C-alpha positions as CSV (number, residue, x, y, z in Angstrom):
1,M,34.3,4.8,25.2
2,K,34.4,8.1,22.5
3,N,37.9,6.0,21.4
4,Q,35.6,2.7,21.5
5,I,33.1,3.4,18.9
6,R,33.0,5.4,15.5
7,A,32.7,8.9,14.7
8,D,30.2,8.1,11.9
9,E,28.3,5.5,14.1
10,K,25.4,6.3,14.1
11,F,23.0,5.3,17.6
12,V,20.1,2.6,16.7
13,R,17.8,2.4,20.1
14,H,17.7,2.2,23.6
15,A,17.4,-1.2,25.1
16,P,17.3,-3.6,28.7
17,C,20.8,-4.1,29.7
18,N,21.7,-8.2,30.1
19,N,24.6,-7.2,32.4
20,C,23.2,-5.2,35.6
21,N,19.2,-5.7,34.4
22,S,18.7,-2.3,33.5
23,Q,15.3,-1.0,31.5
24,N,16.4,1.4,29.0
25,N,21.0,2.1,29.8
26,L,22.0,0.0,27.3
27,A,22.9,2.3,24.1
28,I,22.7,0.6,20.6
29,Y,25.4,1.5,17.4
30,E,25.4,-0.5,14.5
31,F,29.0,-2.0,15.5
32,H,28.7,-1.6,19.5
33,S,26.8,-1.2,22.5
34,Y,27.5,0.7,25.7
35,C,25.3,0.5,29.1
36,F,25.6,3.6,30.6
37,G,24.8,1.8,34.3
38,C,27.1,-1.0,34.7
39,L,29.8,0.4,31.8
40,Q,30.2,-2.0,29.8
41,W,31.1,-1.8,26.2
42,T,30.7,-4.7,23.4
43,S,31.3,-4.9,20.1
44,L,28.2,-6.5,18.0
45,A,31.2,-8.6,16.3
46,G,31.6,-9.9,18.8
47,F,34.3,-8.5,21.1
48,K,33.2,-6.8,24.6
49,S,35.3,-5.2,27.0
50,V,34.6,-3.5,30.8
51,V,35.2,1.2,30.6
52,P,36.3,2.1,33.9
53,A,34.5,4.7,35.4
54,N,37.7,7.3,34.8
55,G,37.7,7.3,30.8
56,E,41.2,5.3,31.1
57,Q,40.9,2.1,28.7
58,P,39.4,-1.0,28.7
59,I,41.3,-2.7,31.6
60,Q,39.9,-6.5,29.9
61,K,39.4,-8.4,26.3
62,I,37.0,-10.8,25.9
63,Q,36.2,-12.6,22.6
64,R,32.8,-13.8,22.8
65,K,32.8,-15.5,19.2
66,E,35.8,-17.8,20.6
67,M,33.4,-18.5,23.2
68,L,30.2,-19.9,20.6
69,D,32.4,-21.2,18.0
70,L,32.2,-17.7,16.0
71,I,33.9,-16.7,12.9
72,E,34.6,-13.3,11.6
73,G,33.4,-11.8,8.7
74,S,33.6,-8.5,6.7
75,V,30.7,-6.3,5.8
76,N,30.1,-6.2,2.2
77,A,27.8,-5.4,-0.6
78,L,26.1,-8.9,-2.5
79,P,26.5,-8.3,-6.6
80,K,24.9,-11.3,-7.9
81,R,22.2,-11.0,-5.5
82,Q,22.0,-6.7,-6.1
83,I,22.1,-6.5,-2.4
84,N,24.2,-3.3,-1.6
85,S,26.0,-2.4,1.3
86,E,23.7,-0.5,3.2
87,T,21.0,-3.6,2.9
88,C,24.0,-6.5,4.8
89,K,24.8,-3.6,6.9
90,K,21.7,-2.9,8.5
91,F,21.3,-7.0,9.4
92,N,25.4,-8.0,9.2
93,Y,25.4,-10.0,6.9
94,E,29.4,-10.7,6.3
95,T,30.8,-12.5,3.4
96,G,34.4,-15.1,4.8
97,I,36.0,-18.0,5.3
98,Y,35.2,-21.1,7.2
99,N,37.4,-24.1,6.8
100,G,39.4,-22.8,3.9
101,R,36.1,-22.1,1.8
102,N,34.4,-18.6,1.3
103,C,31.3,-18.3,2.6
104,H,27.8,-16.2,3.6
105,I,27.3,-15.1,7.4
106,S,24.0,-15.0,8.6
107,N,24.1,-13.3,12.9
108,Y,21.5,-14.3,14.7
109,Y,20.5,-12.2,17.7
110,D,18.6,-14.3,20.5
111,K,16.1,-11.4,22.8
112,Q,18.7,-9.1,24.5
113,Y,19.8,-8.4,21.5
114,S,23.0,-10.4,21.4
115,L,24.8,-12.3,19.2
116,V,24.4,-16.2,19.9
117,A,24.4,-18.4,16.3
118,Q,25.5,-17.9,12.6
119,H,24.3,-19.1,9.9
120,I,26.6,-20.0,7.2
121,R,25.6,-20.6,3.5
122,F,29.0,-22.1,1.0
123,A,29.1,-21.5,-2.9
124,D,27.0,-25.2,-3.5
125,K,23.9,-24.1,-1.2
126,S,25.6,-26.1,1.7
127,F,24.6,-24.8,5.1
128,K,26.0,-24.4,8.7
129,W,24.6,-24.0,11.7
130,L,27.2,-22.6,14.5
131,G,26.3,-21.3,17.9
132,D,23.8,-21.7,20.3
133,T,20.6,-21.8,17.6
134,D,18.3,-23.0,20.7
135,K,18.2,-19.1,21.4
136,I,17.7,-17.4,18.6
137,S,14.6,-15.5,17.4
138,L,14.1,-15.4,13.7
139,F,16.6,-13.5,11.7
140,G,16.7,-9.6,11.8
141,Q,14.0,-9.3,14.3
142,N,16.3,-7.4,16.3
143,L,16.3,-5.2,14.5
144,W,12.3,-3.6,15.0
145,R,10.5,-2.7,17.9
146,D,7.5,-4.4,18.9
147,G,4.3,-4.0,17.1
148,G,2.9,-1.4,14.5
149,K,1.5,-1.5,11.2
150,Q,2.9,-4.7,9.3
151,V,5.9,-6.9,9.1
152,V,6.6,-8.8,6.2
153,I,7.9,-12.7,6.8
154,T,9.7,-14.3,4.1
155,E,11.4,-17.5,3.6
156,G,15.0,-17.2,3.6
157,E,18.0,-14.1,4.6
158,I,18.3,-13.0,1.1
159,D,14.6,-12.6,0.7
160,C,14.7,-10.8,3.9
161,M,16.8,-8.6,2.6
162,S,16.1,-8.4,-0.8
163,V,12.5,-7.5,0.7
164,S,14.1,-4.8,3.1
165,Q,15.7,-2.7,0.7
166,V,13.0,-2.2,-1.8
167,Q,11.1,-0.3,1.3
168,G,14.6,1.9,1.8
169,N,15.0,-0.5,4.9
170,K,12.4,1.6,7.1
171,Y,9.9,-0.9,7.8
172,P,10.1,-4.1,9.4
173,V,11.1,-7.6,7.9
174,V,12.6,-11.0,8.8
175,S,12.8,-14.5,7.7
176,V,12.7,-18.0,9.3
177,P,16.1,-19.1,9.9
178,S,15.6,-22.4,8.3
179,G,12.9,-22.3,5.8
180,A,9.8,-24.1,4.9
181,S,10.3,-27.0,7.0
182,S,10.6,-25.4,9.8
183,A,9.3,-22.7,9.4
184,K,5.7,-23.1,11.5
185,K,8.5,-24.0,14.2
186,Y,10.1,-21.0,14.5
187,I,6.5,-19.3,13.9
188,K,5.3,-20.3,16.9
189,R,8.1,-19.9,18.8
190,E,8.1,-16.2,18.4
191,L,3.9,-15.7,18.4
192,E,3.9,-13.8,21.3
193,W,6.3,-10.9,19.4
194,L,4.4,-11.0,15.8
195,S,0.6,-10.9,17.4
196,K,2.0,-7.3,18.3
197,F,1.9,-6.1,14.3
198,E,-1.9,-5.4,12.9
199,K,-0.3,-7.7,9.8
200,I,1.8,-10.3,9.7
201,I,2.8,-11.2,5.7
202,L,4.0,-14.4,5.0
203,M,5.9,-14.2,1.5
204,F,7.3,-17.6,1.0
205,D,8.5,-18.6,-2.6
206,N,6.3,-19.7,-4.8
207,D,6.6,-23.0,-5.1
208,E,4.6,-26.4,-3.7
209,A,6.8,-26.2,0.1
210,G,6.4,-22.4,0.4
211,T,2.9,-22.7,-0.6
212,K,2.1,-25.0,2.0
213,A,3.9,-24.4,4.7
214,S,2.5,-20.4,4.4
215,V,-0.9,-22.3,5.0
216,E,0.5,-24.0,8.5
217,C,1.4,-20.7,9.5
218,A,-0.9,-18.4,8.7
219,N,-2.9,-20.9,10.7
220,I,-1.2,-20.4,14.1
221,L,-1.2,-16.3,13.8
222,P,-4.3,-14.0,15.3
223,V,-7.3,-14.1,13.0
224,K,-7.9,-11.4,10.9
225,K,-3.8,-10.3,11.1
226,A,-2.2,-12.9,8.6
227,Y,-2.1,-12.6,4.8
228,I,-0.4,-14.0,2.3
229,S,1.8,-12.5,-0.4
230,K,1.6,-14.6,-4.0
231,L,5.4,-13.7,-5.7
232,P,5.5,-13.0,-9.6
233,M,8.7,-15.3,-9.8
234,K,10.0,-18.0,-6.9
235,D,11.3,-15.5,-4.7
236,A,12.1,-12.1,-3.2
237,N,15.8,-11.8,-4.7
238,D,14.4,-13.5,-7.9
239,L,12.3,-10.7,-8.4
240,L,14.9,-7.9,-7.2
241,V,18.1,-10.0,-9.3
242,S,15.7,-9.4,-11.9
243,N,15.0,-5.5,-11.8
244,L,12.1,-5.8,-10.6
245,G,12.0,-4.8,-6.7
246,A,8.2,-2.7,-7.7
247,K,6.4,-5.9,-8.2
248,I,7.9,-6.8,-4.2
249,I,6.2,-3.8,-2.9
250,D,3.1,-5.1,-4.9
251,S,3.1,-8.3,-3.8
252,M,2.4,-6.7,-0.7
253,W,-0.3,-4.4,-1.2
254,E,-2.2,-7.4,-2.6
255,A,-1.5,-10.2,-0.5
256,K,-4.7,-11.8,0.9
257,A,-6.2,-12.2,3.9
258,F,-5.9,-15.6,5.4
259,S,-9.5,-16.9,5.9
260,P,-9.6,-20.7,7.9
261,A,-10.2,-24.0,6.5
262,G,-13.9,-25.0,8.7
263,I,-16.6,-23.7,5.7
264,I,-19.0,-26.6,5.7
265,E,-22.1,-26.3,3.0
266,G,-25.2,-27.8,3.9
267,V,-24.8,-30.8,1.6
268,D,-22.1,-32.2,3.4
269,T,-23.2,-31.9,7.1
270,K,-24.9,-35.4,6.9
271,D,-21.4,-37.9,8.6
272,L,-22.5,-34.5,11.0
273,L,-25.6,-35.0,12.0
274,L,-25.6,-38.9,12.2
275,K,-22.5,-38.4,14.5
276,D,-23.0,-39.1,18.2
277,A,-24.2,-36.5,19.6
278,Y,-21.8,-36.2,22.5
279,A,-19.5,-33.9,22.9
280,E,-15.6,-34.7,24.0
281,S,-15.0,-34.2,27.0
282,I,-12.3,-34.2,29.9
283,P,-13.8,-35.4,33.1
284,Y,-13.7,-33.7,36.4
285,Q,-12.0,-35.6,39.0
286,W,-15.5,-34.7,41.7
287,N,-18.3,-36.8,40.5
288,G,-21.8,-34.6,41.4
289,L,-19.3,-31.9,38.5
290,N,-19.1,-34.7,36.4
291,S,-23.1,-35.6,37.0
292,K,-24.3,-32.4,36.1
293,L,-21.3,-30.9,33.4
294,N,-20.6,-33.8,31.6
295,G,-17.0,-33.1,31.5
296,I,-14.6,-30.1,30.9
297,R,-15.1,-29.0,27.2
298,L,-12.5,-27.4,24.8
299,G,-14.2,-24.6,23.4
300,E,-16.4,-23.3,26.1
301,L,-15.4,-20.9,29.0
302,N,-16.4,-21.9,32.6
303,L,-17.0,-19.1,35.2
304,L,-16.3,-19.9,39.3
305,C,-17.2,-17.2,41.8
306,A,-18.1,-16.9,45.8
307,G,-17.5,-15.5,48.2
308,S,-14.3,-13.5,49.3
309,G,-12.2,-16.6,51.5
310,T,-14.6,-19.5,50.4
311,G,-11.3,-21.5,48.2
312,K,-12.1,-20.2,45.3
313,S,-8.2,-20.6,43.8
314,Q,-7.8,-24.0,45.7
315,V,-10.7,-25.3,43.4
316,C,-8.4,-23.7,40.9
317,R,-5.6,-25.5,41.6
318,E,-6.9,-29.1,42.6
319,I,-9.1,-29.0,39.3
320,A,-5.7,-28.2,37.5
321,H,-4.0,-30.4,39.2
322,H,-6.2,-33.1,38.3
323,L,-5.5,-32.2,34.5
324,I,-2.0,-32.2,34.8
325,S,-1.7,-35.7,36.5
326,N,-3.9,-36.6,33.4
327,K,-1.0,-35.3,31.1
328,H,-3.6,-32.5,29.9
329,K,-1.5,-29.2,29.3
330,V,-2.5,-26.0,31.3
331,G,-1.6,-22.5,31.5
332,Y,-1.9,-20.8,34.9
333,I,-2.8,-17.5,35.5
334,A,-3.2,-15.9,39.1
335,L,-3.2,-12.7,39.2
336,E,-3.3,-12.1,43.2
337,E,-0.7,-14.4,43.5
338,S,2.7,-14.9,42.8
339,V,4.3,-17.7,40.2
340,K,6.6,-18.7,43.5
341,R,3.2,-19.7,45.6
342,S,1.1,-20.8,42.8
343,I,3.3,-23.4,41.9
344,R,3.6,-24.4,45.6
345,G,-0.4,-24.3,45.4
346,I,-0.4,-26.9,42.9
347,V,3.2,-29.0,44.7
348,S,0.7,-28.9,47.1
349,V,-1.3,-30.6,45.9
350,G,-0.1,-33.3,45.2
351,L,2.1,-33.8,48.4
352,N,-1.6,-33.3,50.4
353,K,1.2,-30.2,52.8
354,L,0.6,-27.1,52.4
355,I,3.9,-26.5,52.2
356,H,4.0,-22.5,51.9
357,I,3.2,-22.8,55.0
358,P,7.0,-22.2,57.0
359,E,6.4,-25.3,59.6
360,V,4.9,-27.5,56.7
361,R,8.0,-26.6,54.6
362,K,11.1,-27.4,57.4
363,E,9.3,-30.8,57.2
364,T,9.3,-31.3,54.1
365,S,12.8,-31.9,52.2
366,D,13.8,-30.8,48.8
367,E,13.5,-34.3,46.7
368,E,10.1,-34.9,48.3
369,I,9.3,-31.6,46.9
370,V,10.7,-31.9,43.8
371,T,10.1,-35.3,43.0
372,E,6.7,-34.0,42.7
373,W,7.6,-31.2,40.9
374,E,9.1,-33.0,37.8
375,K,5.6,-35.0,38.0
376,I,4.0,-31.3,36.5
377,K,6.9,-29.6,35.1
378,D,6.2,-30.3,31.2
379,Y,2.5,-29.5,31.4
380,V,2.0,-26.0,33.4
381,T,3.2,-22.4,32.2
382,F,2.3,-19.7,34.3
383,Y,2.0,-16.0,33.5
384,D,4.2,-14.1,36.0
385,H,2.8,-10.7,36.2
386,F,1.2,-9.4,39.4
387,G,-1.7,-6.9,39.7
388,S,-3.6,-5.2,37.1
389,T,-2.5,-6.5,33.2
390,S,-3.5,-5.0,29.9
391,S,-6.9,-6.9,28.3
392,D,-5.3,-6.9,24.8
393,D,-1.8,-7.7,26.2
394,L,-3.7,-10.6,28.6
395,L,-5.6,-11.8,25.3
396,N,-1.9,-12.1,23.2
397,K,-0.8,-14.3,26.7
398,I,-3.5,-16.9,26.1
399,R,-2.9,-17.3,22.9
400,Y,0.3,-17.7,23.4
401,M,0.5,-19.9,25.8
402,V,-2.4,-22.1,23.7
403,K,0.0,-21.5,19.7
404,G,3.1,-21.4,20.8
405,L,2.8,-23.8,24.6
406,D,0.5,-26.1,23.2
407,C,-1.7,-25.2,26.7
408,K,-5.4,-26.8,26.3
409,V,-7.0,-25.5,29.1
410,I,-6.3,-21.9,31.0
411,F,-7.1,-20.6,34.2
412,L,-7.7,-17.2,35.4
413,D,-7.9,-16.1,38.6
414,H,-9.5,-13.6,38.4
415,I,-11.1,-11.3,36.7
416,S,-12.3,-7.8,38.2
417,I,-8.2,-7.2,38.5
418,V,-7.5,-7.5,34.8
419,V,-9.5,-4.2,34.2
420,S,-9.1,-3.0,38.3
421,G,-6.1,-1.2,36.7
422,Q,-7.4,0.5,33.3
423,A,-7.8,3.7,32.9
424,D,-11.5,3.8,31.5
425,G,-13.4,3.6,35.2
426,D,-16.2,1.5,34.2
427,E,-16.2,-1.3,35.3
428,R,-19.0,-3.1,33.9
429,R,-18.3,-1.8,30.1
430,L,-14.9,-2.8,30.7
431,I,-16.0,-6.4,31.6
432,D,-18.1,-6.5,29.0
433,N,-15.2,-5.9,26.4
434,T,-13.1,-8.5,28.4
435,M,-15.5,-11.5,28.5
436,T,-16.4,-10.2,24.9
437,S,-13.3,-11.7,23.7
438,L,-12.5,-14.2,25.9
439,R,-15.1,-15.7,24.4
440,Q,-14.1,-15.7,20.9
441,L,-10.3,-16.2,21.8
442,V,-11.9,-19.4,23.2
443,E,-14.2,-20.5,19.7
444,E,-10.9,-19.3,18.4
445,L,-8.1,-21.2,19.6
446,N,-10.2,-24.1,21.1
447,C,-9.3,-24.4,24.3
448,A,-11.5,-24.9,27.4
449,L,-11.1,-21.9,30.3
450,F,-11.9,-21.4,33.6
451,V,-12.9,-17.7,35.0
452,V,-12.6,-16.6,39.0
453,S,-15.5,-14.0,39.1
454,H,-16.1,-11.9,42.7
455,L,-19.5,-12.2,44.1
456,K,-21.4,-8.0,45.2
457,R,-22.7,-8.5,49.2
458,P,-26.5,-10.0,48.5
459,E,-29.3,-8.5,50.0
460,G,-30.4,-9.4,53.3
461,K,-28.3,-10.1,56.7
462,F,-25.9,-12.1,55.5
463,G,-23.4,-12.0,53.1
464,H,-21.2,-15.0,50.4
465,E,-19.0,-15.3,54.0
466,E,-21.6,-16.6,55.9
467,G,-22.9,-19.7,54.0
468,T,-25.3,-17.5,51.8
469,Q,-27.0,-19.5,48.2
470,T,-24.8,-17.8,45.1
471,S,-27.6,-16.4,42.8
472,L,-26.6,-15.2,38.6
473,S,-27.7,-11.9,39.7
474,H,-25.0,-12.0,42.6
475,L,-22.1,-11.7,39.6
476,R,-20.5,-8.6,40.2
477,G,-20.0,-5.6,37.6
478,S,-22.2,-7.2,34.4
479,H,-24.8,-9.3,33.3
480,S,-22.1,-10.5,30.5
481,L,-20.2,-12.7,33.1
482,A,-23.2,-15.0,32.8
483,Q,-24.2,-14.5,29.8
484,L,-21.3,-15.5,27.7
485,S,-20.5,-18.7,30.1
486,D,-20.9,-21.6,28.9
487,A,-21.0,-22.6,32.9
488,V,-21.8,-20.6,35.7
489,I,-20.5,-22.8,39.1
490,G,-21.2,-20.6,42.1
491,F,-19.2,-22.2,45.6
492,E,-21.4,-21.8,49.4
493,R,-18.9,-21.8,52.6
494,D,-20.2,-20.1,56.1
495,Q,-17.2,-19.8,56.9
496,Q,-17.8,-18.8,60.2
497,S,-19.3,-22.2,61.5
498,V,-17.5,-24.4,63.8
499,D,-19.8,-27.7,62.8
500,E,-19.5,-27.1,58.7
501,G,-17.0,-24.2,58.4
502,N,-14.8,-26.6,56.3
503,M,-17.7,-27.9,54.2
504,M,-18.0,-26.4,51.1
505,I,-21.3,-26.6,48.3
506,C,-21.2,-26.8,44.7
507,R,-24.1,-25.5,42.8
508,V,-24.0,-25.4,39.0
509,L,-25.6,-22.3,38.2
510,K,-26.0,-22.7,34.3
511,N,-25.2,-25.1,32.1
512,R,-25.6,-24.3,28.9
513,F,-24.3,-27.9,27.7
514,S,-27.2,-30.3,29.5
515,G,-29.3,-27.1,31.2
516,E,-28.9,-29.4,34.6
517,T,-28.2,-27.0,37.5
518,G,-28.5,-26.7,41.1
519,I,-26.1,-28.7,43.9
520,A,-23.4,-31.4,41.6
521,S,-21.3,-31.6,45.3
522,T,-20.5,-31.0,48.5
523,L,-16.3,-29.9,49.0
524,I,-14.6,-30.9,52.3
525,Y,-11.5,-29.0,53.1
526,N,-9.1,-30.9,55.3
527,K,-7.2,-28.5,57.1
528,E,-4.0,-30.1,57.3
529,T,-3.5,-31.5,53.8
530,G,-4.5,-28.7,52.6
531,R,-7.4,-30.8,50.3
532,L,-10.6,-30.6,49.1
533,S,-12.1,-34.2,48.5
534,E,-15.7,-35.0,47.2
535,G,-18.5,-35.9,50.1
536,D,-22.2,-37.2,50.0
537,F,-24.9,-34.7,50.0
538,D,-28.3,-35.1,50.4
539,E,-30.5,-33.5,49.0
């Protein structure tokens, strides 16, 4: 390894290894990386070799750039742009020759810090992409740790390096890959990473296209985190070339917090006053719930509650499959089961078969399962996490599902596990805080959210497992569960009953939209198909 790394080469960070899947065995240096787990040595310029444990010279050498059709260049200062060699080295920005033409080479990396693409810029300002652009992250994103005080986003690589240089190359600066026209696309793709910063400054070009892109991108960034910078010249590099680098710093500090459009004065509300009073909604598949709740509306939080083992998760799968079948994209967060169990459960609804049961799985062909999966795969997104997770992390995942992946309805099963692993053991206060954040998030994102909640044991001889009637007072942990929900739906089933053990009463406990509550439906569970169907209920 000593023969592979220059003596003056600086260590940058530890990172996960893509080859052996270790969490932090990969040591990244300025020009090379080395994994102390699988002993893989990689040149960030594109050369890879495997160093044997006995310390001998590499036994094989593979040029990764040739595999990706990338080119070699050299790192040099850019005098005309007033960008020094240290800044170019920081961003691995090269100059070279492509097809006999001099060019600049912007190297792009994926989320695993592997070089995957290059943006080639020629003297006549024409561009060409090499490599796999589907995997690229923002230019420079590979240099900075996740999260921090602030990050600056520019419209081009030269501007990105200009902003970084005036700050001593010490603070996060990134660029969108292809200018203002595609800025929203790439920021949307990296929304989860950007959301971890407290302040996100958009420093796009001071022209019509840059101004428009700034507003479009600010609208998809987290509320109260987006700031728009106004440059006194066209772009950051113009300021650097004009020896006005201090103005770049000033523009960062003077960036204005973005306030989305939507403030309406009273004189402009006449049309709203005369509009149809009914809010747009997505119908449930069960007529009884539609009769009580008038469907599912975006911007509302719905709480589903029942005793343990009653069938809350199956209700979620049924509603999710109904929405997916009608081309509404959903985000599915089931914290007590694996993604494998979740996708099998939703596919089972369409197949009318419980394919997670081994005997049923053996009788069902792969072709039949894949055919059903093909119908739903483009309309559902999952969160791969088993067990408790922090509230902030959960909110970021939901925000990304809605803003980044266009999910209109989110399922969270269930809220108690969200707070169970947090350091503060006060369950009531943790649920209060989480519900308040979820309420704000639903309104911010204008999505529909279904949250599953457990019930505490009622007073008296029988519990909810014996079919005891649900009540808002039975919600476990905090009154905010009822107070912050637009609708609360309770499910009751006597699991011990021989005759009615498969019958589930669906009761609306709260209805902010119309105020109508009470029994909505009786759902009948078919043990053979695993499906819930609506039966008749005689009040």
